[in-house]
All heavy atoms as a GROMACS GRO file, in nm:
protein
  414
    1MET      N    1   8.458   1.892   0.638
    1MET     CA    2   8.494   1.759   0.682
    1MET      C    3   8.465   1.658   0.571
    1MET      O    4   8.369   1.672   0.498
    1MET     CB    5   8.415   1.721   0.808
    1MET     CG    6   8.474   1.777   0.935
    1MET     SD    7   8.411   1.692   1.080
    1MET     CE    8   8.310   1.822   1.149
    2GLN      N    9   8.549   1.556   0.564
    2GLN     CA   10   8.540   1.453   0.461
    2GLN      C   11   8.417   1.363   0.483
    2GLN      O   12   8.393   1.315   0.594
    2GLN     CB   13   8.666   1.367   0.464
    2GLN     CG   14   8.666   1.249   0.369
    2GLN     CD   15   8.671   1.291   0.224
    2GLN    OE1   16   8.759   1.365   0.184
    2GLN    NE2   17   8.575   1.246   0.146
    3LYS      N   18   8.340   1.343   0.378
    3LYS     CA   19   8.228   1.249   0.382
    3LYS      C   20   8.279   1.113   0.336
    3LYS      O   21   8.377   1.103   0.262
    3LYS     CB   22   8.116   1.296   0.289
    3LYS     CG   23   8.054   1.427   0.330
    3LYS     CD   24   7.946   1.469   0.232
    3LYS     CE   25   7.888   1.606   0.271
    3LYS     NZ   26   7.784   1.649   0.178
    4TYR      N   27   8.212   1.008   0.381
    4TYR     CA   28   8.248   0.871   0.343
    4TYR      C   29   8.124   0.800   0.291
    4TYR      O   30   8.014   0.822   0.341
    4TYR     CB   31   8.306   0.795   0.462
    4TYR     CG   32   8.451   0.830   0.488
    4TYR    CD1   33   8.484   0.951   0.548
    4TYR    CD2   34   8.552   0.745   0.450
    4TYR    CE1   35   8.617   0.984   0.570
    4TYR    CE2   36   8.686   0.778   0.471
    4TYR     CZ   37   8.716   0.898   0.532
    4TYR     OH   38   8.848   0.931   0.552
    5ILE      N   39   8.143   0.713   0.191
    5ILE     CA   40   8.032   0.641   0.130
    5ILE      C   41   8.047   0.491   0.153
    5ILE      O   42   8.158   0.436   0.147
    5ILE     CB   43   8.021   0.672  -0.021
    5ILE    CG1   44   7.894   0.611  -0.081
    5ILE    CG2   45   8.146   0.628  -0.096
    5ILE    CD1   46   7.859   0.663  -0.219
    6CYS      N   47   7.935   0.426   0.182
    6CYS     CA   48   7.933   0.281   0.197
    6CYS      C   49   7.940   0.219   0.058
    6CYS      O   50   7.856   0.248  -0.028
    6CYS     CB   51   7.804   0.238   0.268
    6CYS     SG   52   7.788   0.059   0.286
    7THR      N   53   8.040   0.134   0.037
    7THR     CA   54   8.058   0.071  -0.094
    7THR      C   55   7.956  -0.040  -0.118
    7THR      O   56   7.943  -0.090  -0.229
    7THR     CB   57   8.199   0.014  -0.110
    7THR    OG1   58   8.223  -0.082  -0.008
    7THR    CG2   59   8.303   0.125  -0.102
    8VAL      N   60   7.880  -0.077  -0.014
    8VAL     CA   61   7.780  -0.182  -0.028
    8VAL      C   62   7.645  -0.124  -0.074
    8VAL      O   63   7.586  -0.172  -0.170
    8VAL     CB   64   7.763  -0.260   0.104
    8VAL    CG1   65   7.652  -0.364   0.093
    8VAL    CG2   66   7.894  -0.326   0.144
    9CYS      N   67   7.599  -0.017  -0.005
    9CYS     CA   68   7.464   0.034  -0.034
    9CYS      C   69   7.459   0.179  -0.082
    9CYS      O   70   7.355   0.226  -0.125
    9CYS     CB   71   7.374   0.017   0.088
    9CYS     SG   72   7.410   0.133   0.222
   10GLY      N   73   7.570   0.253  -0.069
   10GLY     CA   74   7.570   0.392  -0.114
   10GLY      C   75   7.535   0.494  -0.008
   10GLY      O   76   7.531   0.614  -0.036
   11TYR      N   77   7.512   0.449   0.118
   11TYR     CA   78   7.486   0.544   0.228
   11TYR      C   79   7.607   0.636   0.242
   11TYR      O   80   7.721   0.592   0.235
   11TYR     CB   81   7.462   0.468   0.359
   11TYR     CG   82   7.465   0.555   0.482
   11TYR    CD1   83   7.354   0.628   0.521
   11TYR    CD2   84   7.580   0.564   0.561
   11TYR    CE1   85   7.356   0.708   0.634
   11TYR    CE2   86   7.584   0.644   0.675
   11TYR     CZ   87   7.471   0.716   0.710
   11TYR     OH   88   7.474   0.796   0.822
   12ILE      N   89   7.583   0.765   0.263
   12ILE     CA   90   7.691   0.862   0.281
   12ILE      C   91   7.692   0.909   0.426
   12ILE      O   92   7.592   0.962   0.476
   12ILE     CB   93   7.675   0.981   0.184
   12ILE    CG1   94   7.682   0.932   0.040
   12ILE    CG2   95   7.781   1.087   0.212
   12ILE    CD1   96   7.651   1.037  -0.064
   13TYR      N   97   7.806   0.885   0.492
   13TYR     CA   98   7.824   0.937   0.628
   13TYR      C   99   7.867   1.082   0.617
   13TYR      O  100   7.970   1.113   0.555
   13TYR     CB  101   7.928   0.857   0.706
   13TYR     CG  102   7.956   0.922   0.841
   13TYR    CD1  103   7.863   0.910   0.944
   13TYR    CD2  104   8.068   0.999   0.863
   13TYR    CE1  105   7.884   0.973   1.066
   13TYR    CE2  106   8.091   1.062   0.984
   13TYR     CZ  107   7.998   1.049   1.085
   13TYR     OH  108   8.018   1.112   1.204
   14GLU      N  109   7.789   1.170   0.678
   14GLU     CA  110   7.819   1.313   0.678
   14GLU      C  111   7.857   1.354   0.821
   14GLU      O  112   7.772   1.351   0.910
   14GLU     CB  113   7.698   1.392   0.631
   14GLU     CG  114   7.655   1.357   0.489
   14GLU     CD  115   7.537   1.440   0.443
   14GLU    OE1  116   7.545   1.564   0.449
   14GLU    OE2  117   7.437   1.380   0.401
   15PRO      N  118   7.983   1.392   0.842
   15PRO     CA  119   8.027   1.428   0.978
   15PRO      C  120   7.943   1.538   1.042
   15PRO      O  121   7.923   1.538   1.163
   15PRO     CB  122   8.171   1.474   0.958
   15PRO     CG  123   8.214   1.408   0.832
   15PRO     CD  124   8.092   1.399   0.746
   16GLU      N  125   7.894   1.633   0.961
   16GLU     CA  126   7.815   1.743   1.016
   16GLU      C  127   7.684   1.691   1.077
   16GLU      O  128   7.628   1.753   1.166
   16GLU     CB  129   7.781   1.846   0.908
   16GLU     CG  130   7.901   1.901   0.834
   16GLU     CD  131   7.951   1.810   0.723
   16GLU    OE1  132   7.874   1.730   0.668
   16GLU    OE2  133   8.071   1.816   0.693
   17VAL      N  134   7.637   1.578   1.027
   17VAL     CA  135   7.510   1.521   1.073
   17VAL      C  136   7.533   1.413   1.178
   17VAL      O  137   7.457   1.401   1.274
   17VAL     CB  138   7.432   1.462   0.952
   17VAL    CG1  139   7.304   1.394   0.998
   17VAL    CG2  140   7.403   1.570   0.849
   18GLY      N  141   7.639   1.334   1.160
   18GLY     CA  142   7.666   1.223   1.251
   18GLY      C  143   7.568   1.108   1.227
   18GLY      O  144   7.507   1.097   1.121
   19ASP      N  145   7.552   1.024   1.328
   19ASP     CA  146   7.457   0.912   1.323
   19ASP      C  147   7.403   0.896   1.464
   19ASP      O  148   7.443   0.807   1.538
   19ASP     CB  149   7.527   0.784   1.274
   19ASP     CG  150   7.434   0.664   1.271
   19ASP    OD1  151   7.310   0.682   1.278
   19ASP    OD2  152   7.485   0.551   1.264
   20GLU      N  153   7.312   0.987   1.499
   20GLU     CA  154   7.264   0.994   1.637
   20GLU      C  155   7.196   0.865   1.682
   20GLU      O  156   7.202   0.829   1.799
   20GLU     CB  157   7.174   1.114   1.656
   20GLU     CG  158   7.252   1.245   1.644
   20GLU     CD  159   7.180   1.365   1.701
   20GLU    OE1  160   7.165   1.370   1.824
   20GLU    OE2  161   7.138   1.450   1.621
   21ASP      N  162   7.134   0.791   1.590
   21ASP     CA  163   7.070   0.664   1.627
   21ASP      C  164   7.172   0.563   1.677
   21ASP      O  165   7.140   0.473   1.753
   21ASP     CB  166   6.993   0.605   1.508
   21ASP     CG  167   6.869   0.687   1.473
   21ASP    OD1  168   6.822   0.765   1.558
   21ASP    OD2  169   6.818   0.671   1.361
   22SER      N  170   7.297   0.578   1.634
   22SER     CA  171   7.405   0.489   1.677
   22SER      C  172   7.495   0.555   1.782
   22SER      O  173   7.602   0.502   1.814
   22SER     CB  174   7.489   0.446   1.556
   22SER     OG  175   7.412   0.373   1.464
   23GLY      N  176   7.456   0.673   1.830
   23GLY     CA  177   7.533   0.741   1.932
   23GLY      C  178   7.651   0.821   1.880
   23GLY      O  179   7.740   0.857   1.957
   24ILE      N  180   7.651   0.850   1.749
   24ILE     CA  181   7.759   0.930   1.689
   24ILE      C  182   7.710   1.074   1.678
   24ILE      O  183   7.620   1.103   1.600
   24ILE     CB  184   7.799   0.875   1.550
   24ILE    CG1  185   7.829   0.725   1.556
   24ILE    CG2  186   7.917   0.954   1.495
   24ILE    CD1  187   7.942   0.684   1.647
   25ALA      N  188   7.768   1.161   1.757
   25ALA     CA  189   7.723   1.300   1.762
   25ALA      C  190   7.756   1.376   1.634
   25ALA      O  191   7.857   1.347   1.569
   25ALA     CB  192   7.787   1.370   1.882
   26PRO      N  193   7.673   1.474   1.599
   26PRO     CA  194   7.708   1.562   1.487
   26PRO      C  195   7.844   1.625   1.511
   26PRO      O  196   7.879   1.658   1.624
   26PRO     CB  197   7.597   1.668   1.489
   26PRO     CG  198   7.481   1.600   1.553
   26PRO     CD  199   7.543   1.509   1.657
   27GLY      N  200   7.922   1.637   1.403
   27GLY     CA  201   8.055   1.694   1.414
   27GLY      C  202   8.164   1.591   1.436
   27GLY      O  203   8.280   1.627   1.451
   28THR      N  204   8.127   1.461   1.439
   28THR     CA  205   8.225   1.355   1.462
   28THR      C  206   8.291   1.314   1.330
   28THR      O  207   8.222   1.265   1.239
   28THR     CB  208   8.159   1.231   1.525
   28THR    OG1  209   8.096   1.268   1.648
   28THR    CG2  210   8.262   1.122   1.552
   29PRO      N  211   8.423   1.334   1.317
   29PRO     CA  212   8.491   1.290   1.195
   29PRO      C  213   8.483   1.138   1.182
   29PRO      O  214   8.480   1.066   1.282
   29PRO     CB  215   8.637   1.333   1.217
   29PRO     CG  216   8.632   1.434   1.327
   29PRO     CD  217   8.513   1.400   1.410
   30PHE      N  218   8.481   1.090   1.058
   30PHE     CA  219   8.471   0.946   1.033
   30PHE      C  220   8.582   0.869   1.106
   30PHE      O  221   8.558   0.761   1.159
   30PHE     CB  222   8.478   0.919   0.882
   30PHE     CG  223   8.450   0.775   0.845
   30PHE    CD1  224   8.321   0.727   0.839
   30PHE    CD2  225   8.555   0.688   0.815
   30PHE    CE1  226   8.295   0.595   0.806
   30PHE    CE2  227   8.529   0.556   0.781
   30PHE     CZ  228   8.399   0.509   0.776
   31GLU      N  229   8.702   0.926   1.109
   31GLU     CA  230   8.815   0.860   1.172
   31GLU      C  231   8.793   0.836   1.322
   31GLU      O  232   8.853   0.746   1.380
   31GLU     CB  233   8.942   0.943   1.154
   31GLU     CG  234   8.986   0.959   1.009
   31GLU     CD  235   8.906   1.065   0.932
   31GLU    OE1  236   8.838   1.149   0.993
   31GLU    OE2  237   8.911   1.060   0.808
   32ASP      N  238   8.706   0.917   1.384
   32ASP     CA  239   8.681   0.906   1.528
   32ASP      C  240   8.566   0.813   1.563
   32ASP      O  241   8.540   0.789   1.681
   32ASP     CB  242   8.654   1.045   1.587
   32ASP     CG  243   8.777   1.134   1.582
   32ASP    OD1  244   8.888   1.083   1.554
   32ASP    OD2  245   8.762   1.255   1.606
   33ILE      N  246   8.499   0.759   1.462
   33ILE     CA  247   8.390   0.664   1.488
   33ILE      C  248   8.452   0.532   1.533
   33ILE      O  249   8.553   0.488   1.477
   33ILE     CB  250   8.306   0.641   1.360
   33ILE    CG1  251   8.236   0.770   1.319
   33ILE    CG2  252   8.205   0.530   1.381
   33ILE    CD1  253   8.165   0.759   1.186
   34PRO      N  254   8.394   0.465   1.634
   34PRO     CA  255   8.449   0.336   1.678
   34PRO      C  256   8.455   0.235   1.563
   34PRO      O  257   8.369   0.236   1.473
   34PRO     CB  258   8.350   0.289   1.785
   34PRO     CG  259   8.281   0.414   1.830
   34PRO     CD  260   8.278   0.506   1.712
   35ASP      N  261   8.554   0.146   1.566
   35ASP     CA  262   8.572   0.048   1.459
   35ASP      C  263   8.457  -0.052   1.450
   35ASP      O  264   8.437  -0.114   1.346
   35ASP     CB  265   8.704  -0.027   1.478
   35ASP     CG  266   8.825   0.061   1.448
   35ASP    OD1  267   8.810   0.160   1.373
   35ASP    OD2  268   8.933   0.030   1.500
   36ASP      N  269   8.380  -0.068   1.558
   36ASP     CA  270   8.268  -0.163   1.554
   36ASP      C  271   8.138  -0.100   1.504
   36ASP      O  272   8.034  -0.165   1.501
   36ASP     CB  273   8.247  -0.229   1.690
   36ASP     CG  274   8.209  -0.129   1.800
   36ASP    OD1  275   8.210  -0.006   1.775
   36ASP    OD2  276   8.180  -0.174   1.912
   37TRP      N  277   8.143   0.028   1.464
   37TRP     CA  278   8.026   0.095   1.407
   37TRP      C  279   7.989   0.027   1.275
   37TRP      O  280   8.074  -0.022   1.203
   37TRP     CB  281   8.058   0.243   1.384
   37TRP     CG  282   7.951   0.322   1.318
   37TRP    CD1  283   7.839   0.374   1.378
   37TRP    CD2  284   7.945   0.364   1.181
   37TRP    NE1  285   7.765   0.444   1.285
   37TRP    CE2  286   7.827   0.439   1.163
   37TRP    CE3  287   8.027   0.344   1.070
   37TRP    CZ2  288   7.789   0.495   1.042
   37TRP    CZ3  289   7.989   0.398   0.949
   37TRP    CH2  290   7.873   0.472   0.935
   38ALA      N  291   7.860   0.024   1.244
   38ALA     CA  292   7.813  -0.036   1.119
   38ALA      C  293   7.725   0.062   1.044
   38ALA      O  294   7.663   0.151   1.104
   38ALA     CB  295   7.736  -0.164   1.148
   39CYS      N  296   7.718   0.046   0.914
   39CYS     CA  297   7.632   0.131   0.831
   39CYS      C  298   7.489   0.123   0.882
   39CYS      O  299   7.435   0.014   0.899
   39CYS     CB  300   7.640   0.082   0.686
   39CYS     SG  301   7.528   0.171   0.574
   40PRO      N  302   7.426   0.238   0.908
   40PRO     CA  303   7.289   0.236   0.960
   40PRO      C  304   7.185   0.190   0.858
   40PRO      O  305   7.074   0.156   0.895
   40PRO     CB  306   7.265   0.382   1.001
   40PRO     CG  307   7.360   0.461   0.919
   40PRO     CD  308   7.480   0.373   0.898
   41THR      N  309   7.222   0.184   0.732
   41THR     CA  310   7.128   0.140   0.629
   41THR      C  311   7.137  -0.009   0.602
   41THR      O  312   7.036  -0.078   0.599
   41THR     CB  313   7.153   0.218   0.497
   41THR    OG1  314   7.134   0.358   0.523
   41THR    CG2  315   7.057   0.174   0.388
   42CYS      N  316   7.261  -0.060   0.586
   42CYS     CA  317   7.274  -0.201   0.546
   42CYS      C  318   7.353  -0.287   0.643
   42CYS      O  319   7.359  -0.408   0.626
   42CYS     CB  320   7.336  -0.211   0.406
   42CYS     SG  321   7.513  -0.172   0.402
   43GLY      N  322   7.415  -0.225   0.744
   43GLY     CA  323   7.490  -0.301   0.842
   43GLY      C  324   7.633  -0.334   0.803
   43GLY      O  325   7.700  -0.410   0.872
   44ALA      N  326   7.681  -0.278   0.691
   44ALA     CA  327   7.818  -0.304   0.648
   44ALA      C  328   7.917  -0.251   0.752
   44ALA      O  329   7.887  -0.159   0.827
   44ALA     CB  330   7.844  -0.239   0.513
   45GLN      N  331   8.036  -0.307   0.754
   45GLN     CA  332   8.140  -0.266   0.848
   45GLN      C  333   8.199  -0.131   0.809
   45GLN      O  334   8.192  -0.091   0.694
   45GLN     CB  335   8.251  -0.371   0.851
   45GLN     CG  336   8.205  -0.506   0.898
   45GLN     CD  337   8.318  -0.607   0.896
   45GLN    OE1  338   8.432  -0.575   0.866
   45GLN    NE2  339   8.287  -0.732   0.928
   46LYS      N  340   8.259  -0.066   0.907
   46LYS     CA  341   8.325   0.063   0.882
   46LYS      C  342   8.430   0.050   0.773
   46LYS      O  343   8.450   0.142   0.693
   46LYS     CB  344   8.387   0.114   1.012
   46LYS     CG  345   8.452   0.250   0.999
   46LYS     CD  346   8.512   0.296   1.131
   46LYS     CE  347   8.587   0.426   1.112
   46LYS     NZ  348   8.657   0.467   1.234
   47SER      N  349   8.494  -0.066   0.764
   47SER     CA  350   8.598  -0.088   0.664
   47SER      C  351   8.543  -0.092   0.521
   47SER      O  352   8.619  -0.086   0.424
   47SER     CB  353   8.676  -0.216   0.694
   47SER     OG  354   8.589  -0.329   0.692
   48ASP      N  355   8.411  -0.102   0.509
   48ASP     CA  356   8.346  -0.104   0.376
   48ASP      C  357   8.318   0.038   0.324
   48ASP      O  358   8.255   0.053   0.219
   48ASP     CB  359   8.217  -0.184   0.380
   48ASP     CG  360   8.241  -0.333   0.396
   48ASP    OD1  361   8.335  -0.385   0.333
   48ASP    OD2  362   8.168  -0.397   0.474
   49PHE      N  363   8.363   0.139   0.397
   49PHE     CA  364   8.344   0.278   0.355
   49PHE      C  365   8.472   0.331   0.291
   49PHE      O  366   8.582   0.288   0.325
   49PHE     CB  367   8.310   0.366   0.476
   49PHE     CG  368   8.166   0.356   0.519
   49PHE    CD1  369   8.118   0.242   0.581
   49PHE    CD2  370   8.077   0.460   0.498
   49PHE    CE1  371   7.985   0.233   0.620
   49PHE    CE2  372   7.945   0.452   0.536
   49PHE     CZ  373   7.899   0.339   0.598
   50GLU      N  374   8.454   0.424   0.198
   50GLU     CA  375   8.568   0.492   0.137
   50GLU      C  376   8.536   0.640   0.126
   50GLU      O  377   8.418   0.679   0.127
   50GLU     CB  378   8.602   0.431   0.002
   50GLU     CG  379   8.493   0.439  -0.100
   50GLU     CD  380   8.530   0.366  -0.231
   50GLU    OE1  381   8.604   0.268  -0.226
   50GLU    OE2  382   8.480   0.411  -0.335
   51PRO      N  383   8.638   0.724   0.114
   51PRO     CA  384   8.614   0.869   0.102
   51PRO      C  385   8.520   0.898  -0.014
   51PRO      O  386   8.531   0.838  -0.121
   51PRO     CB  387   8.753   0.927   0.079
   51PRO     CG  388   8.845   0.828   0.142
   51PRO     CD  389   8.781   0.693   0.117
   52TYR      N  390   8.426   0.990   0.011
   52TYR     CA  391   8.328   1.028  -0.091
   52TYR      C  392   8.370   1.159  -0.156
   52TYR      O  393   8.394   1.257  -0.087
   52TYR     CB  394   8.190   1.043  -0.026
   52TYR     CG  395   8.082   1.092  -0.121
   52TYR    CD1  396   8.037   1.011  -0.223
   52TYR    CD2  397   8.024   1.217  -0.105
   52TYR    CE1  398   7.937   1.053  -0.311
   52TYR    CE2  399   7.924   1.260  -0.190
   52TYR     CZ  400   7.882   1.178  -0.294
   52TYR     OH  401   7.782   1.220  -0.379
   53GLU      N  402   8.380   1.156  -0.286
   53GLU     CA  403   8.416   1.277  -0.362
   53GLU      C  404   8.295   1.317  -0.447
   53GLU      O  405   8.288   1.284  -0.565
   53GLU     CB  406   8.537   1.246  -0.452
   53GLU     CG  407   8.658   1.189  -0.381
   53GLU     CD  408   8.717   1.282  -0.275
   53GLU    OE1  409   8.701   1.404  -0.287
   53GLU    OE2  410   8.780   1.230  -0.182
   54GLY      N  411   8.199   1.382  -0.384
   54GLY     CA  412   8.076   1.412  -0.457
   54GLY      C  413   8.048   1.556  -0.476
   54GLY      O  414   8.098   1.644  -0.421
   0.00000   0.00000   0.00000
């Protein structure tokens, strides 16, 4: 699954891990995260993320 990186702080969203503190279950693709989700590190909007090629 594609990882995404926050262009503001560098946090990497990993679908295999999810973001359980925000109610995003492991295995959730980035595309399926609600649009009002925010970066758990810096609070940036979902639109501030881009595909991570690492």
